[in-house]
N, C-alpha and C positions, 0 to 999 in steps of 0.2 A: 137426223141421227148425229150424235156427237161422237167424234172419233179421237182416238188418242193422237194421231199424226196432226190434227187440227189443233190439239191443245199444246203439242210441242212447237208448232209454228207460231202460236200466240206467244209462247215464252221467248221465242227467238227475237221477237220484236217488242218485248216488255221493256220499257225505260227503266223499271225498277228492278230488273233482274240482276243487275250486278251486286245490289245490296244483299242478296242471298249469301254471298260469300263473306259477309261481315259476321255471320253467325256459325257458331259450332254446333252443328247438326249431326245426329247420328246416322251413319251410312245405313241405307236400307229402311228408314223410318219415315213415315209421313206424319209430320207433327201438327195436329188439329186442336191444340189445347193451350194456344197462346193467350187466349181469353181468361185462362186461369193462372198460368205461370209461363211468361215468356222465356225463350232460350237465351243462353249466354252468348253475348256479342264479343268479338275480338277486342273492341275498344273498351268494353267493361272490364274484360279480363286484364287488359294492359293498365287501365287505371287502378285497379286494385293492386296489381303488382307494383305500380309506382309507390303506393302507400307502404305495403309490406316490405319492399326492398329498399326504399330510401327514406320516405317521410317519417316512418316510425322508427326503424332501426338506427338511421343516421341522425335525422333531425331531432327525434325523441321529442321532449316536451316543448322544444323550440318551434315545432311544426305548428303548433296553435297559432303562432304569428307568422312565421316564415312561409309556411305552406297555406296559409289562410284557412285552417281548419274552422276557425271560430265563426267565420262568415259563410261557410259552406251552405248552411240552410237558406240564406238570403240569395247567394249566387246561384245555386241550383234553382231557387224559385224563379229568378229572372229568366234562367236558361229554358225552364218548362213553360213559362208564361205565354210564349206564342202559340203553343199547342192548344190553348184553350181560349185564345183571344184576349188574354189579360195584358195589363200594362206593366212596365217595370215597377218593382215596389209593392205589388199586389199580392204575390204568390210566396209561400214559405214551404220548404220541404223539411219534414221532421216527423217523428212520432210513427204511430200507425194510423190507418184510416179511422178506426173507431175512436182513438184518442183525439184526432184532429176534429172529428164530428163533434165530439164532446165539448171542446172548446168553442166551436162555432154556435152550437145549440145553447150553451150556457150563456154566451155572450149576447146572442139574439134575443133570449128571453129578457135580459136586463134592458134591452132597448125598447120593449113593449111591456112595461110593468103593469098596465091596466088591463092586459089580455091574458087569458088563462088556458089556451088550447094550442097544442102542436098537432098538426094533420100530417099523417104519413100514409103510406100505401100499404093495403092489407096483403100485397104481393111482394112487398120490399124485401130486401136481404134482412135476414132476421137480427144481425148484429146492430143494424141501423135502428131498428125498433127498440131493441134492448137498451142501447146508449141513450136514446130519446127518453126512454121511461126512467132511466137512472138520473138524467140531468133534470127531468121534471120534479123529482124528489129533493133535488138541491137548489130549487129556484127561490126558496124563502117565502113561497105563496102556494097555494093549491094550483097545480097545473095538470091538465089532463091530455094524455096522448090518444089521439083517435086514428086508428088504422082503417081507412076507408076504401071503397072501390074508387080508384084513381079517375075512372071515366065520369064520376059523380062529383068531382071536385067542386064545381060551381055551386052545387046544392048545399055544400057544408061551409062555404066561406061567409063569415059574418064578423061582426065587431068583437067577437071573442077570440078569434084566431090570431095569435101572435107570430106563428112560423108555419110554413109548409116545407116539409122535407121529402123529396122524392129521388129516386135513382133514375138517371136519364135513359139507360139501356137496361132493360129487365134481364136479371142474371139467368133466369130459367129460359125464356122464350127468345130473347134478343130483340124484343119490341123497343123501338126508340120513341121517346116522348119529345114533344115540341117544346123546347127550352124557352123560346121567346114568348110563345102563346101563353103557356102556363104561368110564366113569371108575370107577365101583363095581368093575367086574370087575379093573381095572387095580390099584386100591388094594388089593384083597383079596390079590393076589400081592406086596404090598409095593413096587410100583413107582410112579414119578410119572407124571402125565398132562399132556400138552402138546397143545392143540387149535389147529389153524390154521382160523381163521373167515374167511378171504378171500372165499368165496362165500356167506357167512351173514350177516355184520354188515349191518344196514340192510334186510334182506329177511325174515329168520327170527327169531322171538322166541328169545332165549337167556337163560339164568340160570345163570351160572357159580357164584353163590353157592349156590343150591339143589343144584346137581350136584356141589359140592365139587371143582370143577376146581382143578388147581394152578396151571397157567399157560396162557396163550393168546395168540394174536397174529392180527392181520389187517390187510389194506391199506385205505387210505382212498379208493381211486379207483373202485371198482366201485359198489356199490349206495350207498355213502356220498357219491359224486358230488364228490370232493375235488379231481378234476383229474388229468391224465396224471402218473403217478409220484408221486402224493400220498404224504405220509408214512404210516408204518404205525403201528399201536398194539401195545403189549405189556401184558399183564395178569398180575399176580402176586398171588395170594391173600394176604391180610393175614398168615396164619399163617406164611408163608415170607418175609415181607419183611425180617426181621432176619438170617435165615440165608443166603438166596440172595446169591451174590456175581455181580457183573457181570464176566465174562471179558474184556470189551473196555473196560476202564477207561480213562476219559479225564478231562480236566481239569474238565469241568462236571459230573462225577459226583463230584467231590471234596467233602469236607466244607466246605472253605474254598477255593474255586477261585482267589480273588483274593489269597491269601497267596503263590501261586506257589512253593510248596515242592516239592521234589523227591520227597520221600516221600509215597506215596499213602495217603490216609485216606478211606475211603468215606463219602459222605453217607448220611443216614438215609433209610429209606423208599424209595419208588419213584424218587426223585430220583437215587439211585445208578446208575440205568440210563441217564441221559443220558451220552452219551460226548463229542460235540463240538458246536459251536455250532449251534443250531436254524436250519433254513431258514425264515426269516420269511415269505417270499412263499408258499411252499408251505403253511405252517401257517395262513396268513391264509385261503387259499382253503378249506381244510378247515373252518376255524372257521366261515366263512360258510355252508358247505353244511349243517354240523350244525343250523343254525338252523332249517332246514325241518322236521327231525324233531321239533322241540319243538311243532309245531302238529298232531301226530297222536300214535298210539301204535303200538308194535309189534303189538298184537293187531289193530288196525284194518288195519294194513299186511299183515298175514299173511292176514286174512280176504279181502282183496281180491286178494292174490297167488294164493291158491288158487282163487279164482273166474275169475281170467284164465287160469290155466294149465288148468283144467278146460275153459273155453270153447275154448282152443286144441286141446286134445287131442280133445275131442268134435267139433269142426269138421274136424279132419284125418280122424277116423274116418268122418264123414259124407261128406265131399267127396273124399277121396283113399283109399278103402279099399284095404288091401293094398299100397299104393304104398311106404310107409315102415315101418320097425320102430321102435316107440316104445322109446327107451333109458332114459326117466325113468319111475320108478315112478308107478303111478296112485294107489297108496295115499298119502293126504295126509300121513300120519305119516312117511313115507319120501321125500317130495318137497321140494326147495328151492323156488327161485322161477325156475326155468329149464325149459324143455323141449328135449330132445334127440332128433332123428331120425336114424335110420341109413339110409344109401343109398349105394350104390357110387359115385354121381355127386354126393356132397353138395358138394364144393367148386364144381363148376359151378353147381349149384342155387343156393348162397348168393350167388355173384357175379351170377347172373342176377336174383335178388331185390334185390341192391344196386343193379343198374342200373335197377330199377323204383322205387328209393326205400324199399325195405324192407330195414332194416339188421340183419343177423345175423351170425354168423361160423362158421367151420369148425374143427373139430379132428380131427387125424389119428387113425385113418386113414378114418373115414366118417361123421363126426358133423356134422350141420347143427344148430347151437346157437342157441337163441332165449332172451333173457332178459326177464323180465316184472317191471318196476319199478313197483310200484303208486303211486308218488308222482306219475308223470305219464302213465302209460300208460291209455288209454281202451279200453273193450270194443269200440267200433267199430273201433279200430285193429286188434284181434286179428282181428275179422271180415275187414277189408280186407286184412290180411296173408295171411290163408288164401286169399283170392280171388286175390291176386297169385301165390301158390304153385300154385294150381290151374292158372292161366294159364301159368306157366312149365312145368309139367309137360306140359300138352296141347299146347303149341306147341313143345315140345322146345328151349326157349331156352338151356337149360343145356349143350347141345352146341355152342354157338357157338365158332368158333375163337378168339375173344378170351378165352375162359375156360379154355383148355387149359393154359396155363402159370401156375403158381401165384405169387401175389405173395410178397414176403419175409415179410410179416406177414399171417397168415390169420385 
């Protein structure tokens, strides 16, 4: 039997506990939605204040040089690189995730001109599929996008496949895929591998170097806590940096942007993937949020993440046996940092929990989704969240009329 006192005792000896105080969390709320939007950290708040109080009003246009604004996409890339196991000069922070994927997909297709298939997952995040289809139409040759059952990948790999694009942690179920194994399988067929790390970065240890990943991208506003709509990042392995072209070339990816010449000449290295002026306020927030990660390690975060998700799963088994179907793998090697429960009334259940101050979210058609961010979440929060869920189910609060109509954002 799991007790609240036992959870409090675990919090008292948790080496990550002090990091909770770095975040601005609402009193009386249990925030289990950091897999969708991370909370504001004090360091991110201060970094944005630096820009709006000094760099912008005082430095004004001089800050492009004096405050290093122009190089922020590269500097933040190097700052983020250790979280995914990348090397300096291999990561860029800019744009949104969809735009970053567009650049990498377009560039990858040019590296495999004799191949005409992009393979993705039929359970992938929809925007990833949309942008793959869009870039396929821009390839200059017929390119087919095949959305397959990811468990049957080996059956679909052949000499026609140019690129495989998968999301490492499933946004609905939290299932984690084997980066090294799938990348090796893809390479054996002569194809290139592009990973979406949107639901991985900042919660799951990654090593793109050891796994020989070709390309990757991820967003900055989930576990990285960079703020709503925070910039994305793109990774290009060093072995491809000179060959890979940016299909969305812009003036700041030019070798000499302030020569203002009409003929495009690509900059060297990862800088070529800068397209337009960087969003300084958005980059500043992400810059500050990354400072928190420097106070821990991905292995420590992973250890606590698994402990938190284990606690939640065990408590659901204990307190609500047979009520929910667990959509998330119990196996640690296959689990990200979220737990998803299936129930026919999941939308109403999530809304009832939100009314109680337990913040999760819903994913169609029947997923109640809970994110476990180890930087700020306590073991006692997990215990209390389950107790609220028990109360919702016992009191049938999820059947309230107020929860019958879905909000535009779920």
